Kinemage of the C-alpha trace (Angstrom):
@kinemage 1
@onewidth
@group {chain A} dominant
@subgroup {mainchain}
@vectorlist {calphas} color= white
{ca met a 1} P 2.485 4.078 10.156
{ca lys a 2} L 4.668 3.715 7.196
{ca ile a 3} L 2.912 2.476 3.854
{ca gln a 4} L 4.727 1.920 0.737
{ca ile a 5} L 3.158 1.564 -2.525
{ca cys a 6} L 5.409 -0.077 -4.782
{ca gly a 7} L 5.018 0.238 -8.374
{ca pro a 8} L 6.137 2.315 -11.506
{ca gly a 9} L 3.566 5.123 -11.109
{ca cys a 10} L 0.790 3.506 -13.090
{ca ala a 11} L -2.582 4.051 -12.990
{ca asn a 12} L -3.242 1.128 -10.557
{ca cys a 13} L -0.387 2.245 -8.112
{ca asp a 14} L -2.055 5.543 -8.167
{ca lys a 15} L -5.461 3.638 -7.179
{ca ala a 16} L -3.822 1.659 -4.623
{ca ala a 17} L -2.340 4.860 -2.829
{ca lys a 18} L -5.954 6.424 -3.230
{ca val a 19} L -7.460 3.354 -1.384
{ca val a 20} L -4.853 3.414 1.595
{ca glu a 21} L -5.413 7.473 2.022
{ca glu a 22} L -9.287 6.705 1.989
{ca ala a 23} L -8.883 4.008 4.395
{ca ala a 24} L -6.500 5.905 6.604
{ca ala a 25} L -8.995 8.934 6.705
{ca val a 26} L -11.898 6.725 7.701
{ca leu a 27} L -10.159 5.529 10.507
{ca gly a 28} L -8.619 8.595 11.452
{ca val a 29} L -4.995 6.650 11.476
{ca glu a 30} L -1.961 8.576 10.657
{ca val a 31} L 0.079 7.229 7.758
{ca glu a 32} L 3.184 8.122 6.075
{ca ile a 33} L 3.030 7.131 2.528
{ca asp a 34} L 6.008 6.635 0.242
{ca lys a 35} L 6.007 5.538 -3.153
{ca val a 36} L 8.829 3.054 -4.160
{ca thr a 37} L 9.550 3.103 -7.963
{ca asp a 38} L 12.772 1.838 -8.158
{ca phe a 39} L 12.544 -2.062 -8.938
{ca ala a 40} L 15.529 -2.886 -7.026
{ca asp a 41} L 14.070 -1.322 -3.876
{ca met a 42} L 10.619 -3.202 -4.638
{ca ala a 43} L 12.991 -6.495 -4.997
{ca arg a 44} L 14.613 -5.835 -1.523
{ca leu a 45} L 11.125 -5.891 -0.176
{ca gly a 46} L 10.042 -8.873 -1.911
{ca val a 47} L 7.909 -7.366 -4.196
{ca leu a 48} L 8.129 -8.919 -7.663
{ca ser a 49} L 4.705 -7.840 -9.041
{ca thr a 50} L 2.928 -4.602 -8.884
{ca pro a 51} L 1.023 -2.750 -7.521
{ca ala a 52} L 1.846 -3.584 -4.199
{ca val a 53} L 1.391 -2.434 -0.746
{ca val a 54} L 3.508 -2.503 2.254
{ca val a 55} L 2.676 -1.632 5.938
{ca asp a 56} L 5.570 -1.073 8.327
{ca gly a 57} L 7.880 -3.692 6.347
{ca glu a 58} L 5.299 -6.051 6.137
{ca val a 59} L 3.972 -6.893 2.270
{ca lys a 60} L 0.278 -6.756 2.702
{ca cys a 61} L -0.827 -6.952 -1.435
{ca val a 62} L 1.272 -7.908 -4.516
{ca gly a 63} L -0.337 -7.816 -7.839
{ca lys a 64} L -3.582 -5.759 -7.349
{ca val a 65} L -5.318 -2.832 -6.070
{ca pro a 66} L -6.504 -3.832 -2.542
{ca gly a 67} L -10.317 -2.817 -1.269
{ca arg a 68} L -10.987 -0.407 1.026
{ca ala a 69} L -12.096 -2.969 3.740
{ca glu a 70} L -9.090 -4.894 3.291
{ca val a 71} L -6.662 -1.930 4.123
{ca glu a 72} L -8.889 -1.063 6.794
{ca ser a 73} L -8.067 -4.263 8.262
{ca trp a 74} L -4.363 -3.817 8.012
{ca leu a 75} L -4.446 -0.505 9.452
{ca gly a 76} L -6.280 -1.441 12.719
{ca gly a 77} L -10.034 -1.028 11.699
{ca gly a 78} L -10.905 -4.740 11.191
{ca arg a 79} L -14.676 -5.285 12.315
């Protein structure tokens, strides 16, 4: 599963990446996390506010750090 964390590398971008890593570890899901820092690349993904999380090409979260339960639902761990 490919996860893209979009943002300039700010503290909230790092928090979003950490939440995704933790959720994947809890669920035992293997993910590839890429950081997208180029604003033109973000715009091509449809992201206009950061931080943003894109899962397999689908924008899941924009302008906030997602909660772990939210990320788990994206990764197939919805309960």
